[in-house]
matplotlib code that plots the C-alpha trace (Angstrom):
import matplotlib.pyplot as plt

x = [136.5, 135.1, 137.5, 136.6, 138.2, 142.0, 141.3, 139.7, 136.8, 137.5, 134.2, 133.8, 135.5, 139.2, 139.4, 142.0, 144.4, 143.9, 144.4, 147.6, 148.9, 148.0, 149.8, 152.8, 152.9, 152.5, 155.3, 153.5, 155.4, 152.8, 149.3, 146.3, 143.2, 140.2, 137.5, 134.5, 133.9, 131.8, 134.2, 137.1, 135.4, 133.8, 136.0, 139.5, 140.6, 139.6, 141.4, 144.9, 144.9, 144.3, 146.7, 150.1, 151.1, 149.1, 149.9, 152.0, 149.2, 148.2, 144.5, 142.5, 139.0, 136.3, 132.6, 129.9, 127.4, 126.8, 128.0, 131.7, 131.5, 132.6, 135.6, 136.5, 137.2, 139.0, 141.3, 142.0, 142.6, 145.0, 146.8, 147.0, 148.8, 150.9, 152.2, 152.9, 154.9, 152.4, 154.2, 152.9, 153.5, 151.2, 147.9, 144.7, 142.5, 138.8, 137.1, 133.7, 130.2, 129.2, 130.3, 134.0, 134.1, 133.1, 135.1, 138.4, 138.4, 138.0, 140.8, 143.2, 142.1, 143.4, 146.0, 149.2, 147.5, 146.5, 147.6, 146.2, 143.1, 141.3, 138.0, 137.0, 133.2, 131.6, 128.0, 125.4, 125.2, 129.0, 129.1, 126.2, 127.1, 129.7, 132.7, 132.3, 132.6, 134.9, 132.7, 134.0, 132.7, 131.6, 128.6, 129.0, 126.4, 123.8, 123.9, 125.1, 127.9, 128.6, 132.4, 134.1, 136.2, 135.7, 138.7, 139.2, 140.2, 143.3, 141.1, 137.9, 137.9, 134.3, 133.9, 130.6, 131.1, 131.7, 127.7, 126.8, 127.4, 125.0, 121.7, 118.7, 118.2, 121.6, 120.8, 117.6, 119.8, 122.0, 119.2, 117.6, 120.4, 119.9, 116.4, 117.0, 119.8, 116.7, 114.4, 116.8, 118.4, 117.2, 113.6, 114.7, 116.5, 113.2, 111.4, 113.4, 113.8, 110.0, 109.2, 112.4, 111.9, 115.5, 119.0, 120.3, 124.1, 123.7, 121.5, 124.2, 126.7, 124.3, 124.0, 127.7, 128.3, 125.3, 126.9, 130.3, 129.0, 127.4, 130.3, 132.7, 130.5, 130.3, 133.1, 132.5, 128.9, 128.1, 125.6, 124.5, 125.9, 123.1, 120.7, 122.3, 120.5, 116.9, 115.4, 118.4, 117.4, 114.5, 115.9, 119.4, 117.2, 115.4, 118.2, 120.1, 116.8, 115.8, 119.5, 119.9, 116.4, 117.7, 115.6, 117.4, 117.4, 119.6, 120.7, 118.8, 115.5, 115.8, 116.5, 113.5, 111.1, 112.6, 112.0, 108.5, 108.3, 110.0, 108.1, 105.2, 106.6, 107.4, 103.5, 102.7, 105.0, 103.3, 106.6, 105.3, 101.9, 99.7, 100.3, 103.9, 103.6, 101.5, 103.4, 106.9, 105.4, 103.7, 106.9, 108.8, 106.3, 106.3, 109.9, 111.1, 110.0, 108.4, 109.8, 107.3, 107.9, 106.8, 105.0, 106.7, 109.7, 108.5, 109.8, 113.3, 113.1, 112.3, 114.8, 117.3, 116.5, 116.9, 120.4, 121.2, 124.3, 122.8, 120.6, 121.2, 120.5, 118.3, 116.1, 115.4, 116.7, 115.6, 116.3, 113.0, 111.9, 110.8, 109.2, 110.8, 114.4, 114.5, 115.5, 115.3, 118.0, 117.4, 113.9, 112.9, 110.7, 109.0, 109.0, 104.9, 105.5, 108.0, 105.5, 102.8, 104.8, 106.0, 102.1, 101.4, 104.1, 102.7, 99.2, 100.5, 101.3, 97.9]
y = [68.6, 65.1, 62.0, 59.0, 55.8, 56.5, 60.0, 63.5, 64.9, 68.6, 70.8, 74.8, 77.6, 76.7, 73.2, 74.4, 75.1, 72.1, 70.3, 72.2, 70.9, 67.4, 67.4, 69.1, 66.2, 63.3, 63.9, 62.1, 61.3, 62.8, 64.1, 62.8, 64.8, 62.9, 65.1, 65.3, 68.1, 70.3, 70.2, 70.8, 74.0, 75.3, 73.6, 72.8, 76.3, 77.1, 74.1, 75.0, 78.3, 77.5, 74.4, 75.5, 72.1, 70.6, 73.0, 70.4, 67.6, 65.4, 65.9, 63.1, 64.3, 61.7, 62.2, 63.0, 60.5, 56.9, 55.2, 56.4, 53.9, 51.2, 48.5, 49.8, 53.2, 51.7, 50.0, 53.2, 55.3, 52.5, 52.5, 56.3, 56.1, 53.4, 55.8, 58.6, 56.2, 56.5, 54.4, 53.4, 56.7, 58.6, 60.3, 60.3, 63.5, 62.7, 66.1, 65.6, 64.0, 60.5, 59.0, 60.4, 59.3, 55.7, 55.5, 57.1, 55.1, 51.9, 52.7, 53.7, 50.7, 48.2, 50.1, 48.4, 46.8, 50.1, 53.9, 56.5, 58.7, 61.9, 63.0, 66.4, 66.2, 68.9, 67.8, 67.4, 63.8, 63.1, 65.5, 63.7, 60.1, 59.0, 60.6, 59.4, 55.7, 53.9, 52.3, 52.4, 50.7, 50.6, 48.8, 45.7, 43.5, 46.1, 46.3, 49.3, 49.0, 45.0, 45.5, 47.5, 47.5, 49.0, 51.2, 54.5, 57.5, 59.6, 62.5, 64.3, 67.9, 69.3, 72.9, 74.3, 76.9, 74.3, 73.8, 77.2, 76.0, 73.0, 73.3, 72.7, 69.1, 68.0, 69.6, 67.7, 64.4, 64.8, 65.9, 62.7, 61.0, 63.6, 62.7, 59.2, 59.5, 61.3, 58.8, 56.0, 57.7, 61.2, 61.9, 65.6, 66.1, 64.7, 67.5, 70.2, 69.1, 68.8, 72.5, 73.5, 74.7, 75.1, 73.4, 73.9, 73.1, 72.6, 69.5, 68.1, 68.3, 66.6, 63.8, 63.5, 63.2, 60.5, 58.3, 58.8, 57.4, 54.4, 53.7, 53.6, 51.2, 49.0, 49.5, 46.5, 46.5, 43.5, 45.1, 48.6, 50.0, 48.3, 50.7, 53.1, 50.7, 52.1, 52.7, 51.3, 47.8, 49.2, 52.2, 50.6, 48.3, 51.1, 53.1, 50.4, 49.3, 52.9, 53.7, 50.6, 51.7, 55.0, 56.7, 59.7, 59.4, 60.6, 58.4, 60.5, 60.2, 56.4, 56.4, 58.7, 56.4, 53.4, 55.1, 55.6, 52.1, 50.8, 53.1, 51.2, 47.8, 49.1, 49.6, 46.4, 44.4, 46.7, 48.0, 51.6, 53.0, 54.3, 57.8, 57.5, 55.8, 58.6, 61.5, 60.3, 59.5, 62.9, 64.7, 63.1, 63.6, 67.0, 67.6, 65.9, 65.1, 61.7, 60.0, 58.0, 54.1, 52.3, 49.3, 47.3, 47.3, 46.0, 42.6, 43.7, 45.9, 42.9, 40.8, 43.4, 43.4, 39.4, 40.4, 42.8, 42.2, 42.7, 39.6, 36.0, 32.9, 34.5, 35.9, 39.6, 41.7, 45.3, 47.7, 49.0, 51.8, 50.7, 54.0, 57.2, 57.7, 53.7, 50.9, 47.2, 45.6, 42.2, 42.1, 39.6, 40.8, 38.6, 39.5, 39.9, 42.4, 44.6, 44.5, 45.8, 48.8, 49.6, 49.7, 51.7, 54.3, 54.7, 55.1, 58.4, 59.9, 58.6]
z = [28.3, 28.6, 29.4, 27.7, 27.2, 26.9, 25.2, 25.7, 23.8, 23.3, 22.9, 22.5, 20.6, 22.2, 20.8, 18.3, 20.9, 22.3, 19.1, 18.7, 22.0, 21.1, 17.9, 19.4, 22.2, 19.7, 17.3, 14.3, 11.1, 8.6, 8.9, 6.5, 6.4, 4.9, 4.1, 1.4, -1.0, 1.6, 4.5, 2.0, 1.2, 4.6, 7.2, 6.0, 5.6, 9.3, 10.4, 8.4, 9.5, 13.1, 13.1, 11.3, 12.1, 9.6, 6.6, 5.0, 5.6, 2.7, 1.6, 0.8, -0.6, -1.3, -2.4, 0.4, 1.3, 2.4, -0.9, 0.0, 2.7, 0.4, 0.4, -3.0, -1.7, 1.5, -1.0, -2.9, 0.3, 1.6, -1.7, -1.5, 2.2, 0.7, -2.2, 0.5, 2.4, 5.5, 8.4, 12.0, 13.5, 11.1, 11.9, 10.0, 10.8, 10.1, 9.1, 8.2, 9.1, 10.1, 7.1, 7.4, 11.0, 10.1, 7.1, 8.3, 11.7, 9.8, 7.7, 10.3, 12.6, 10.0, 8.0, 9.2, 11.9, 13.1, 13.1, 15.1, 14.2, 15.6, 14.8, 14.0, 13.7, 11.5, 11.5, 14.4, 13.7, 13.8, 17.1, 18.9, 17.9, 15.1, 16.4, 19.8, 20.8, 18.7, 16.3, 13.0, 9.9, 5.9, 4.4, 2.4, 0.2, 0.8, 4.4, 6.8, 8.9, 8.4, 8.1, 11.0, 14.1, 17.7, 17.9, 20.0, 18.3, 20.1, 20.4, 19.5, 18.7, 18.3, 17.0, 17.4, 14.4, 11.7, 12.1, 10.6, 7.4, 7.5, 5.6, 7.8, 6.7, 8.1, 11.4, 11.9, 10.3, 13.7, 16.1, 15.6, 17.5, 20.2, 20.6, 20.7, 23.5, 25.2, 25.1, 26.1, 28.8, 30.0, 30.5, 31.7, 28.3, 26.5, 28.2, 27.5, 23.6, 23.2, 23.1, 21.1, 17.5, 16.5, 17.0, 20.9, 21.2, 24.7, 23.9, 21.5, 24.3, 26.8, 24.2, 23.9, 27.7, 27.7, 25.0, 26.5, 29.9, 28.4, 26.1, 29.0, 30.6, 27.7, 25.1, 23.0, 22.9, 25.2, 27.3, 28.0, 24.8, 23.1, 24.6, 21.6, 19.3, 19.6, 16.1, 14.5, 13.9, 11.7, 11.1, 9.6, 7.3, 6.2, 5.3, 3.2, 1.3, 0.3, -0.6, -2.8, -4.4, -5.4, -2.7, -1.2, 2.9, 5.3, 8.6, 10.9, 8.7, 8.7, 12.4, 13.1, 11.3, 13.2, 16.6, 15.3, 14.3, 17.5, 20.1, 18.3, 19.1, 22.9, 23.2, 21.6, 23.9, 27.0, 27.9, 27.4, 28.1, 25.2, 26.5, 26.3, 22.8, 21.6, 22.9, 21.3, 18.0, 17.8, 19.0, 16.6, 13.9, 14.5, 14.8, 11.7, 8.1, 7.6, 4.5, 3.0, 2.6, -0.4, 0.8, -2.0, -0.2, 3.2, 2.2, 1.7, 4.9, 7.0, 5.4, 6.0, 9.9, 9.8, 8.7, 11.4, 12.9, 16.5, 16.0, 17.4, 15.6, 13.3, 15.8, 15.2, 18.3, 19.2, 22.1, 23.0, 25.6, 28.9, 29.7, 28.5, 29.6, 30.1, 27.8, 27.4, 25.4, 23.3, 23.0, 20.1, 17.8, 15.0, 11.1, 11.4, 14.2, 12.3, 9.3, 11.5, 12.8, 9.2, 8.2, 11.2, 10.0, 6.7, 8.3, 9.9, 6.3, 4.9]

ax = plt.figure().add_subplot(projection="3d")
ax.plot(x, y, z, "-o")
ax.set_aspect("equal")
plt.show()
């Protein structure tokens, strides 16, 4: 059990007991479960079996993948809520990965000026990152998370056995955020992750604790919370451009590229040593598959970084490393420096 900003993050095999207790206390007028085709099949039956209160819940199924984080789908889901007469006392239950958490949280945060939602993350990515912290959002105009709110859930319920149905690629996708958390805040965790060959549940829980501590200090992303952006300025740009170009890439895969590029930038700006830079890039290259980047898309990737929501006066701002386990926020980076880091990344695959 982890206390957060007005809500609790429950972890472990007893979370359904905690969920049942939560639902009984709140007396909601209706339940609406948001899921995709995968969580509908693999996770929803367990949820309904364990939580009798949800046997009459309305089920909203969406297609899995980043493309579902769209204004068009939001509109369809708001219309569906209206058609079921969902009022201010209804609850949205986000049963899924990062897309479900982002999308469902956003839908709830603005429907009738805001209704309650809870997150039941079913992927490593959602458990370690997306379900905690209150950031909701959808993609717009080809840019990731351009529209969204910071609205805290009423509870997060982490049930590790849901991960047993995940393919290896999606396990790695989520572990990218765990490695990021270690690099910005926990050198000891980084040392523990280095020799690991398989998924480690304890590392995910430690990552949740670190993120929660950061969010509690800075819920609205004005200071220390920006540390969580390491790897994401370039990573989000890569994710947006590759997906728009029809190239299959997951969020964590793009963030790994972003972390490699931004580790290189950290070295170039004399924030980390050559040895640390080499260690980071070597470990990330070993642990994660490196997605090839078409050089023809470099211009679009750089353009996307210029439109990143963290920038100020069109200056590209990155969170870089200041030694392993430490960070430096709001470091100004030039388009040429980003280009150099992208070219360096591609040289790793040469």
